[in-house]
C-alpha positions in Angstrom: 100.0 -13.4 51.8 97.5 -14.5 48.8 94.1 -13.9 50.4 93.0 -10.3 51.9 91.9 -10.0 55.5 88.2 -8.7 55.1 86.9 -7.0 58.2 83.3 -6.7 57.8 81.7 -3.6 59.7 78.3 -3.1 58.0 78.4 0.5 59.2 80.6 2.7 61.0 77.8 4.6 62.5 76.8 3.5 66.1 72.8 4.2 65.9 72.7 2.2 62.7 74.7 -0.6 64.6 72.2 -0.5 67.1 69.4 -0.6 64.8 70.9 -3.8 63.3 71.5 -5.3 66.7 75.3 -5.3 66.1 78.4 -3.8 67.5 81.8 -3.1 65.9 85.8 -3.2 67.4 86.6 0.4 68.5 87.9 2.4 65.6 91.6 2.9 67.3 91.6 -1.0 67.5 90.7 -1.5 63.9 93.0 1.0 62.7 95.8 -0.7 64.7 94.8 -4.1 63.3 94.9 -2.9 59.8 98.2 -1.0 60.2 99.8 -4.4 61.6 98.5 -6.5 58.7 99.5 -3.8 55.9 103.1 -4.0 57.9 102.9 -7.5 57.1 102.1 -7.3 53.8 98.5 -8.2 53.9 95.8 -6.8 51.9 92.8 -5.6 53.8 88.8 -5.3 53.1 86.4 -3.0 54.7 83.0 -4.4 54.3 80.1 -2.0 54.6 76.4 -2.4 53.9 74.6 0.5 52.1 70.9 1.1 52.9 70.8 -0.2 56.6 68.2 1.0 58.8 69.4 4.8 60.2 72.0 4.9 57.5 72.5 8.6 55.9 74.1 9.9 53.0 76.6 11.8 55.6 77.0 8.6 57.9 77.8 6.4 55.0 80.2 8.8 53.1 81.8 9.1 56.8 82.3 5.5 57.4 83.8 5.5 53.9 86.4 8.1 54.9 87.0 6.1 58.3 87.7 2.9 56.4 89.9 4.6 53.8 91.6 6.7 56.9 92.4 3.5 58.4 94.4 2.1 55.6 91.9 -0.7 54.0 93.5 -1.7 50.9 89.8 -2.1 49.4 86.4 -1.2 50.3 83.7 -3.7 49.5 80.3 -1.8 49.7 77.4 -4.4 49.5 73.5 -3.7 48.9 71.2 -4.6 51.7 69.7 -7.8 50.8 66.2 -8.2 52.5 67.1 -12.0 53.1 64.3 -14.2 54.5 64.9 -15.4 57.9 66.4 -11.9 58.9 64.6 -9.0 60.5 64.4 -7.2 57.2 61.5 -9.8 56.3 59.5 -8.6 59.1 56.9 -6.1 57.8 56.7 -4.0 61.3 60.7 -3.9 61.2 60.5 -2.4 57.7 57.8 0.0 58.5 59.6 1.1 61.6 62.6 2.3 59.6 60.4 2.8 56.4 62.6 0.8 54.2 61.8 1.1 50.5 62.5 -2.1 48.7 63.0 -3.0 45.0 64.0 -6.2 43.1 67.1 -6.7 41.2 68.4 -9.5 38.8 71.0 -11.5 40.6 74.3 -11.2 38.7 74.5 -13.9 36.2 71.4 -15.7 37.4 69.3 -15.5 34.3 68.8 -17.5 31.2 66.7 -19.4 28.4 65.8 -22.9 29.9 63.6 -25.1 27.8 62.4 -22.2 25.9 61.5 -20.1 29.0 63.0 -16.8 30.0 64.1 -17.2 34.0 65.5 -14.5 36.0 66.6 -14.8 39.6 65.7 -11.7 41.5 66.4 -10.6 45.2 64.5 -7.8 46.9 67.1 -4.9 48.4 66.5 -1.9 50.3 67.0 1.5 48.4 65.7 4.0 50.7 64.9 4.4 54.4 63.2 7.0 56.9 66.9 8.7 57.1 68.0 8.0 53.2 66.0 8.9 50.3 66.3 7.0 46.9 68.4 10.2 45.5 70.7 9.9 48.5 71.1 6.3 48.1 72.2 6.6 44.4 74.6 9.4 45.6 76.1 6.8 48.0 76.0 4.1 45.0 77.9 6.7 43.1 80.6 7.1 45.7 80.7 3.2 46.1 81.6 3.2 42.3 84.1 5.8 42.7 85.8 4.3 45.5 86.1 1.0 43.6 87.6 2.5 40.4 89.6 5.0 42.2 90.8 3.4 45.5 90.3 -0.6 44.8 92.1 -1.1 41.8 95.0 1.2 42.9 95.9 2.9 39.8 96.5 6.1 42.0 98.1 4.4 44.6 101.3 6.6 44.3 99.7 9.7 43.6 97.4 9.2 47.2 101.0 8.8 49.0 102.1 12.0 47.3 99.0 13.9 48.3 99.3 12.8 51.9 102.6 14.7 52.2 100.4 17.7 51.5 97.7 16.6 53.9 95.3 15.6 51.1 93.8 12.7 52.3 92.4 9.7 50.0 88.8 10.4 50.9 89.2 14.0 50.3 90.8 13.2 46.5 88.1 10.6 45.9 85.1 13.0 47.3 86.5 16.1 45.0 86.7 13.7 41.9 83.2 12.4 42.5 81.6 16.0 43.0 83.3 17.5 40.0 82.8 14.3 38.0 80.7 16.3 35.4 83.7 18.9 34.5 
């Protein structure tokens, strides 16, 4: 029980999965597997990738909701890395889905070597024809709130209490996110 069971779905949207030539197990099966693992005391992690071709702000949020409703212990939201050797490096593929790219510094991969500043960067997708950069930033914020409120588990008991009144974890998180300014 020392390790969580990672259930990598990339996306919960069937069109997005088709765009990346991938498929998931049925949601009912995913929920059942997760339930059994939870009953056995195993933690589970649902893994998604933000910015996949065809993903929208709404489909990403719905996927997060489905994973939370499935009872995963944690959700890990990765960024879309445009890695060499994948379709994401194909210019026609990028053009088809209007993938907008940016470079970011790879975490902890920088330093001064022989007096030179060196930064290791990677190319990531930050928008596509279905998701604007502003919507991408919103989804990044949602992922951050999920990390703080759900994954680190400070409100685990509160979530259980809220469920008695029919308030889902997702609804709780979305209300916090939408009212973060106040």
